[in-house]
ChimeraX commands (.cxc) that place a marker at each C-alpha (Angstrom):
marker #1 position -2.54,4.87,-11.46 radius 0.5
marker #1 position -0.48,3.18,-8.75 radius 0.5
marker #1 position 0.62,-0.45,-8.95 radius 0.5
marker #1 position 2.56,-2.79,-6.68 radius 0.5
marker #1 position 6.12,-3.50,-7.75 radius 0.5
marker #1 position 8.83,-5.85,-6.53 radius 0.5
marker #1 position 10.23,-3.69,-3.69 radius 0.5
marker #1 position 7.94,-0.68,-3.72 radius 0.5
marker #1 position 5.07,0.98,-5.51 radius 0.5
marker #1 position 5.07,2.76,-8.83 radius 0.5
marker #1 position 3.20,5.85,-9.84 radius 0.5
marker #1 position 2.46,6.04,-13.55 radius 0.5
marker #1 position 1.46,9.33,-15.16 radius 0.5
marker #1 position -0.81,8.17,-17.96 radius 0.5
marker #1 position -0.45,11.45,-19.88 radius 0.5
marker #1 position 3.34,11.69,-19.93 radius 0.5
marker #1 position 4.01,7.96,-19.41 radius 0.5
marker #1 position 6.49,8.90,-16.67 radius 0.5
marker #1 position 7.05,6.14,-14.09 radius 0.5
marker #1 position 8.17,6.93,-10.54 radius 0.5
marker #1 position 9.11,4.17,-8.09 radius 0.5
marker #1 position 8.77,4.60,-4.33 radius 0.5
marker #1 position 10.61,1.90,-2.33 radius 0.5
marker #1 position 8.82,0.70,0.80 radius 0.5
marker #1 position 10.27,1.93,4.12 radius 0.5
marker #1 position 11.64,-1.46,5.20 radius 0.5
marker #1 position 13.95,-3.59,3.10 radius 0.5
marker #1 position 12.38,-6.86,1.92 radius 0.5
marker #1 position 8.85,-5.55,2.58 radius 0.5
marker #1 position 7.36,-6.55,-0.74 radius 0.5
marker #1 position 3.88,-5.11,-1.24 radius 0.5
marker #1 position 1.09,-7.68,-1.21 radius 0.5
marker #1 position -2.23,-5.85,-0.83 radius 0.5
marker #1 position -2.97,-2.29,-1.90 radius 0.5
marker #1 position -6.02,0.00,-1.57 radius 0.5
marker #1 position -6.54,3.71,-2.23 radius 0.5
marker #1 position -8.94,5.72,-0.06 radius 0.5
marker #1 position -11.13,8.69,-0.97 radius 0.5
marker #1 position -8.34,11.09,0.10 radius 0.5
marker #1 position -5.92,9.42,-2.37 radius 0.5
marker #1 position -3.87,7.82,0.43 radius 0.5
marker #1 position -2.42,4.45,-0.59 radius 0.5
marker #1 position -2.64,1.64,2.00 radius 0.5
marker #1 position -0.22,-1.27,1.61 radius 0.5
marker #1 position 0.16,-4.59,3.41 radius 0.5
marker #1 position 3.67,-6.05,3.02 radius 0.5
marker #1 position 4.44,-9.75,2.55 radius 0.5
marker #1 position 6.82,-9.65,5.52 radius 0.5
marker #1 position 6.48,-7.94,8.87 radius 0.5
marker #1 position 3.49,-7.01,10.97 radius 0.5
marker #1 position 3.00,-3.49,9.63 radius 0.5
marker #1 position 0.62,-1.45,7.54 radius 0.5
marker #1 position 2.07,1.27,5.31 radius 0.5
marker #1 position 0.33,4.46,4.23 radius 0.5
marker #1 position 1.76,6.31,1.23 radius 0.5
marker #1 position 0.84,9.97,0.81 radius 0.5
marker #1 position 1.19,10.78,-2.91 radius 0.5
marker #1 position 1.16,14.53,-2.24 radius 0.5
marker #1 position 4.17,14.49,0.11 radius 0.5
marker #1 position 5.63,11.26,-1.37 radius 0.5
marker #1 position 6.15,9.98,2.20 radius 0.5
marker #1 position 5.35,6.69,3.90 radius 0.5
marker #1 position 3.89,6.28,7.39 radius 0.5
marker #1 position 4.36,2.92,9.13 radius 0.5
marker #1 position 1.66,1.55,11.44 radius 0.5
marker #1 position 2.75,-1.49,13.51 radius 0.5
marker #1 position -0.12,-3.97,13.78 radius 0.5
marker #1 position -1.11,-5.04,17.30 radius 0.5
marker #1 position -0.64,-8.79,16.70 radius 0.5
marker #1 position 2.54,-10.61,15.72 radius 0.5
marker #1 position 2.50,-13.24,12.95 radius 0.5
marker #1 position -0.34,-11.51,11.13 radius 0.5
marker #1 position 0.43,-12.54,7.54 radius 0.5
marker #1 position -1.79,-9.67,6.36 radius 0.5
marker #1 position -2.27,-10.22,2.66 radius 0.5
marker #1 position -5.08,-7.82,1.84 radius 0.5
marker #1 position -6.28,-4.39,2.84 radius 0.5
marker #1 position -9.70,-2.80,2.45 radius 0.5
marker #1 position -10.83,0.78,2.97 radius 0.5
marker #1 position -14.27,1.92,4.17 radius 0.5
marker #1 position -14.69,5.36,2.61 radius 0.5
marker #1 position -18.09,5.92,4.28 radius 0.5
marker #1 position -16.34,7.08,7.46 radius 0.5
marker #1 position -14.39,10.31,7.85 radius 0.5
marker #1 position -11.48,9.75,8.00 radius 0.5
marker #1 position -11.66,6.39,6.16 radius 0.5
marker #1 position -11.46,3.18,8.20 radius 0.5
marker #1 position -8.85,0.61,7.14 radius 0.5
marker #1 position -9.40,-3.15,7.51 radius 0.5
marker #1 position -6.62,-5.77,7.47 radius 0.5
marker #1 position -7.41,-9.50,7.75 radius 0.5
marker #1 position -4.79,-11.56,9.58 radius 0.5
marker #1 position -4.44,-14.92,7.87 radius 0.5
marker #1 position -1.67,-16.06,10.21 radius 0.5
marker #1 position -3.73,-15.57,13.38 radius 0.5
marker #1 position -7.36,-15.79,12.13 radius 0.5
marker #1 position -8.15,-12.21,13.20 radius 0.5
marker #1 position -9.06,-8.95,11.54 radius 0.5
marker #1 position -7.84,-5.46,12.43 radius 0.5
marker #1 position -9.91,-2.31,12.11 radius 0.5
marker #1 position -7.77,0.82,12.02 radius 0.5
marker #1 position -9.65,4.01,12.83 radius 0.5
marker #1 position -8.20,7.50,13.07 radius 0.5
marker #1 position -9.37,10.32,15.29 radius 0.5
marker #1 position -10.43,13.62,13.80 radius 0.5
marker #1 position -9.12,16.93,15.19 radius 0.5
marker #1 position -12.46,17.54,16.95 radius 0.5
marker #1 position -12.43,14.01,18.42 radius 0.5
marker #1 position -9.09,14.54,20.16 radius 0.5
marker #1 position -10.04,17.66,22.10 radius 0.5
marker #1 position -10.30,17.30,25.87 radius 0.5
marker #1 position -13.49,18.58,27.50 radius 0.5
marker #1 position -13.27,21.53,29.89 radius 0.5
marker #1 position -14.50,19.54,32.92 radius 0.5
marker link #1:1,2 radius 0.2
marker link #1:2,3 radius 0.2
marker link #1:3,4 radius 0.2
marker link #1:4,5 radius 0.2
marker link #1:5,6 radius 0.2
marker link #1:6,7 radius 0.2
marker link #1:7,8 radius 0.2
marker link #1:8,9 radius 0.2
marker link #1:9,10 radius 0.2
marker link #1:10,11 radius 0.2
marker link #1:11,12 radius 0.2
marker link #1:12,13 radius 0.2
marker link #1:13,14 radius 0.2
marker link #1:14,15 radius 0.2
marker link #1:15,16 radius 0.2
marker link #1:16,17 radius 0.2
marker link #1:17,18 radius 0.2
marker link #1:18,19 radius 0.2
marker link #1:19,20 radius 0.2
marker link #1:20,21 radius 0.2
marker link #1:21,22 radius 0.2
marker link #1:22,23 radius 0.2
marker link #1:23,24 radius 0.2
marker link #1:24,25 radius 0.2
marker link #1:25,26 radius 0.2
marker link #1:26,27 radius 0.2
marker link #1:27,28 radius 0.2
marker link #1:28,29 radius 0.2
marker link #1:29,30 radius 0.2
marker link #1:30,31 radius 0.2
marker link #1:31,32 radius 0.2
marker link #1:32,33 radius 0.2
marker link #1:33,34 radius 0.2
marker link #1:34,35 radius 0.2
marker link #1:35,36 radius 0.2
marker link #1:36,37 radius 0.2
marker link #1:37,38 radius 0.2
marker link #1:38,39 radius 0.2
marker link #1:39,40 radius 0.2
marker link #1:40,41 radius 0.2
marker link #1:41,42 radius 0.2
marker link #1:42,43 radius 0.2
marker link #1:43,44 radius 0.2
marker link #1:44,45 radius 0.2
marker link #1:45,46 radius 0.2
marker link #1:46,47 radius 0.2
marker link #1:47,48 radius 0.2
marker link #1:48,49 radius 0.2
marker link #1:49,50 radius 0.2
marker link #1:50,51 radius 0.2
marker link #1:51,52 radius 0.2
marker link #1:52,53 radius 0.2
marker link #1:53,54 radius 0.2
marker link #1:54,55 radius 0.2
marker link #1:55,56 radius 0.2
marker link #1:56,57 radius 0.2
marker link #1:57,58 radius 0.2
marker link #1:58,59 radius 0.2
marker link #1:59,60 radius 0.2
marker link #1:60,61 radius 0.2
marker link #1:61,62 radius 0.2
marker link #1:62,63 radius 0.2
marker link #1:63,64 radius 0.2
marker link #1:64,65 radius 0.2
marker link #1:65,66 radius 0.2
marker link #1:66,67 radius 0.2
marker link #1:67,68 radius 0.2
marker link #1:68,69 radius 0.2
marker link #1:69,70 radius 0.2
marker link #1:70,71 radius 0.2
marker link #1:71,72 radius 0.2
marker link #1:72,73 radius 0.2
marker link #1:73,74 radius 0.2
marker link #1:74,75 radius 0.2
marker link #1:75,76 radius 0.2
marker link #1:76,77 radius 0.2
marker link #1:77,78 radius 0.2
marker link #1:78,79 radius 0.2
marker link #1:79,80 radius 0.2
marker link #1:80,81 radius 0.2
marker link #1:81,82 radius 0.2
marker link #1:82,83 radius 0.2
marker link #1:83,84 radius 0.2
marker link #1:84,85 radius 0.2
marker link #1:85,86 radius 0.2
marker link #1:86,87 radius 0.2
marker link #1:87,88 radius 0.2
marker link #1:88,89 radius 0.2
marker link #1:89,90 radius 0.2
marker link #1:90,91 radius 0.2
marker link #1:91,92 radius 0.2
marker link #1:92,93 radius 0.2
marker link #1:93,94 radius 0.2
marker link #1:94,95 radius 0.2
marker link #1:95,96 radius 0.2
marker link #1:96,97 radius 0.2
marker link #1:97,98 radius 0.2
marker link #1:98,99 radius 0.2
marker link #1:99,100 radius 0.2
marker link #1:100,101 radius 0.2
marker link #1:101,102 radius 0.2
marker link #1:102,103 radius 0.2
marker link #1:103,104 radius 0.2
marker link #1:104,105 radius 0.2
marker link #1:105,106 radius 0.2
marker link #1:106,107 radius 0.2
marker link #1:107,108 radius 0.2
marker link #1:108,109 radius 0.2
marker link #1:109,110 radius 0.2
marker link #1:110,111 radius 0.2
marker link #1:111,112 radius 0.2
marker link #1:112,113 radius 0.2
marker link #1:113,114 radius 0.2
view
């Protein structure tokens, strides 16, 4: 199980009761919204900043995705696991918008031979 903490996220091993804390990449980026996709990637919207964080529990590394609008105030995150790879949705309360984050697959990035 993974839960939001004050300055990062915690991973709790329910068998051993071991708790591991992973601080977010930017100082004062308290986690607000959190969702886990079908590939076990953890998506986090911080209370401050216009970013989306992805935490990979296998490598224990964060990836930062800057959002395309400033002043987003993104409080929640939702994952559509019907797509491959999953699509991530972030509503912007500060600007009355919504962002859809889609990722290309390896086959979708190949250039045709023409």
